[in-house]
C-alpha positions in Angstrom: 10.3 20.7 -11.6 10.5 21.5 -8.0 8.5 19.4 -5.4 6.2 21.6 -2.8 8.8 20.9 0.0 11.5 22.2 -2.4 9.5 25.3 -2.7 8.5 25.7 0.9 12.3 25.6 1.8 13.4 29.1 1.1 17.0 27.9 2.5 17.7 24.4 2.3 20.6 25.0 4.5 18.6 26.4 7.6 18.1 24.1 10.4 14.4 25.3 10.9 13.0 22.4 9.5 9.5 23.5 10.8 9.5 25.9 7.7 8.7 22.8 5.6 7.5 20.0 8.1 4.0 22.1 8.5 3.3 23.3 4.9 -0.1 22.9 3.7 0.5 20.4 0.9 1.8 17.9 3.7 -1.3 18.7 5.7 -3.5 18.0 2.8 -1.6 14.7 2.3 -2.6 13.8 5.9 -6.2 14.6 5.2 -5.9 12.2 2.0 -4.7 9.8 4.1 -7.1 9.5 6.6 -9.7 10.0 4.4 -9.1 6.6 2.6 -8.8 5.0 5.8 -12.0 6.2 6.9 -13.6 4.9 3.4 -11.9 1.4 3.9 -13.5 1.1 7.3 -16.8 1.9 6.0 -16.6 -0.5 3.3 -15.1 -3.4 5.1 -17.9 -3.1 7.9 -20.6 -2.9 5.0 -19.2 -6.2 3.6 -19.0 -8.1 6.8 -22.6 -7.1 7.7 -23.7 -8.0 4.1 -21.5 -11.6 4.1 -22.9 -12.3 7.8 -26.3 -13.8 6.7 -24.6 -16.2 3.8 -22.5 -17.7 6.6 -25.5 -17.9 9.3 -23.8 -15.4 11.4 -26.4 -13.9 13.8 -26.3 -10.1 14.3 -25.3 -10.4 17.6 -22.0 -12.4 17.1 -21.3 -9.9 14.0 -21.6 -6.7 16.6 -19.4 -8.7 19.2 -16.6 -9.3 16.5 -17.0 -5.3 15.8 -16.4 -4.4 19.4 -13.9 -7.1 20.1 -11.6 -5.4 17.0 -12.4 -2.2 18.1 -11.3 -2.9 21.8 -8.3 -4.8 20.7 -7.1 -2.2 18.5 -7.0 0.2 21.8 -3.6 -1.6 22.9 -1.5 -1.4 19.7 -2.7 2.3 19.4 -1.0 3.1 22.5 2.2 1.8 21.3 1.6 3.7 18.1 1.0 7.0 19.8 4.0 6.7 21.9 6.1 6.2 18.9 4.5 9.2 17.3 5.4 11.4 20.1 8.7 10.6 20.0 9.0 11.2 16.2 7.0 14.6 16.4 10.4 16.4 17.2 12.4 15.0 14.2 9.5 14.9 11.3 6.7 17.5 12.6 3.2 16.4 12.8 2.0 16.1 9.4 5.1 13.7 8.4 4.2 11.4 11.4 0.6 11.4 11.0 1.1 10.2 7.1 3.3 7.5 8.3 1.5 5.9 11.3 -1.9 6.3 9.0 -0.3 3.6 6.7 1.4 0.2 6.5 4.9 0.1 7.9 7.1 -0.2 10.7 8.2 3.1 12.6 11.5 1.6 13.4 12.3 0.4 9.8 11.2 3.8 8.4 13.3 5.6 11.1 16.1 3.6 10.0 15.9 4.4 6.4 15.3 8.1 7.5 18.4 7.9 9.3 20.8 6.2 6.6 19.3 9.0 4.0 20.8 11.6 6.4 24.0 9.8 7.1 24.8 9.7 3.5 24.4 13.7 3.4 26.8 13.6 6.3 24.0 14.5 9.0 22.3 13.1 11.6 18.6 13.2 12.5 17.8 16.0 14.8 21.6 17.3 14.9 23.0 20.6 14.5 23.3 19.5 10.5 19.7 18.4 10.3 19.1 21.0 7.7 15.7 21.5 5.9 17.7 19.9 2.8 18.5 16.8 4.9 14.8 16.7 6.2 13.2 16.7 2.8 15.7 13.7 1.6 15.4 12.0 4.9 11.3 12.6 4.5 11.5 11.0 1.0 13.6 8.1 2.0 10.9 7.3 4.9 8.3 7.3 2.8 9.3 5.2 0.0 10.3 2.7 2.4 6.8 2.6 3.8 5.3 2.8 0.1 7.3 -0.6 -0.7 5.4 -2.1 2.3 2.0 -1.3 0.6 3.3 -2.1 -3.3 4.2 -5.6 -1.8 1.1 -6.1 0.0 -0.8 -4.8 -3.5 1.2 -7.5 -5.7 1.4 -10.3 -3.3 -2.3 -10.2 -1.8 -3.9 -11.6 -5.0 -1.3 -14.3 -5.5 -1.5 -15.4 -1.9 -5.2 -15.7 -2.1 -5.1 -18.2 -5.4 -2.8 -20.0 -3.5 -5.0 -20.0 -0.4 -7.8 -21.4 -2.5 -5.8 -24.2 -4.3 -4.7 -25.3 -0.5 -8.0 -25.1 1.1 -9.3 -27.8 -1.5 -6.4 -30.0 -1.4 -6.4 -29.9 2.3 -9.0 -27.5 4.5 -7.7 -28.6 7.8 -3.8 -27.2 6.9 -5.2 -24.0 5.5 -7.0 -23.5 8.9 -3.7 -23.8 10.5 -1.7 -21.5 8.6 -3.3 -18.2 9.4 -2.9 -19.2 13.2 1.0 -20.3 12.9 1.6 -17.6 10.7 0.5 -15.0 13.7 2.2 -16.7 16.5 5.4 -17.0 14.1 5.2 -13.0 13.7 4.9 -12.2 17.3 7.0 -14.6 18.5 9.7 -13.4 16.1 9.1 -9.8 17.4 9.6 -11.1 21.5 12.1 -13.2 20.7 13.9 -10.2 19.0 13.3 -8.2 22.4 15.0 -10.7 24.6 18.4 -10.3 24.5 18.7 -6.5 24.7 18.5 -6.7 28.1 17.4 -7.9 31.8 14.4 -5.1 31.5 13.2 -6.5 28.2 13.5 -10.2 29.6 11.1 -9.2 32.6 8.9 -6.7 30.8 7.9 -9.9 28.1 7.4 -12.0 31.2 5.5 -9.3 32.9 3.1 -8.8 29.9 3.0 -12.6 28.8 1.9 -13.1 32.9 -0.8 -10.6 32.6 -2.4 -11.5 29.1 -2.6 -15.1 30.8 -4.0 -13.8 34.0 -6.5 -11.8 32.0 -7.4 -14.7 29.6 -7.9 -17.0 33.0 -10.2 -14.3 34.5 -12.1 -14.1 31.4 -12.7 -18.1 31.3 -13.4 -18.5 35.1 -15.7 -15.5 35.6 -17.4 -15.9 32.1 -16.9 -12.4 31.2 -16.0 -11.8 27.3 -15.1 -8.2 27.8 -11.9 -9.1 29.8 -11.1 -11.3 27.2 -11.4 -8.5 24.5 -9.5 -5.9 26.8 -6.6 -8.3 27.4 -4.1 -7.1 24.9 -4.8 -3.4 25.8 -4.4 -4.3 29.6 -1.3 -6.3 29.3 0.4 -3.3 27.2 -0.6 -0.9 29.6 0.8 -2.9 32.8 4.2 -3.5 30.8 4.4 0.3 29.6 3.9 1.0 33.6 6.1 -1.6 34.8 9.0 -0.3 32.0 8.6 2.9 33.6 9.4 2.0 37.4 12.0 -0.5 36.2 13.7 2.2 34.3 13.5 4.9 37.0 14.8 2.3 40.0 
């Protein structure tokens, strides 16, 4: 049985990938993905609102938490937008929207697509980037992202059981584990950038200094909003600095 992408590709050897990159089927997939994200957001917000009274959390703090989460997401979203723009020329709008709307890593999935194209003797965006290569590369990228979701689905219940058991034995350790995990994850990502070039090293220092300054001013001036915007501000400063360092 032929897939919708195969049906849409009248000439698999053609390099006109836009004939299949913007098919209605892919746009339907996009709408489905973002519909699920919207429903999840509403459900989580309702669950948090319902749980707040049971932990004696004031409505004011709940609203502040929602606002802080919304503002903090702006910074990372800028990075996602920049990656999406870079990928549009390779995969088209529907494919990019589907991928950035789900759990995954743009770098890892692009690498998967590149490897898949390489097995067919082609390269992403090259003269040999045909409709057939696009379909195979997009499938490889989608399967790569699907494994992230499958792993989350399987591992989350197991980790939840382990977390409850550890919390009963040593609550103090359980309180430290989430913070340590976040520090470890972000530290690993940061350290991986340092050896790439002197520019990368300088940008890490600039972004860290910007974040530290924002947190210091937020505490010194008693401005909570500055603490909420610190991540976004540091990312913007790093991006602007990267532009001038690159063009210098």
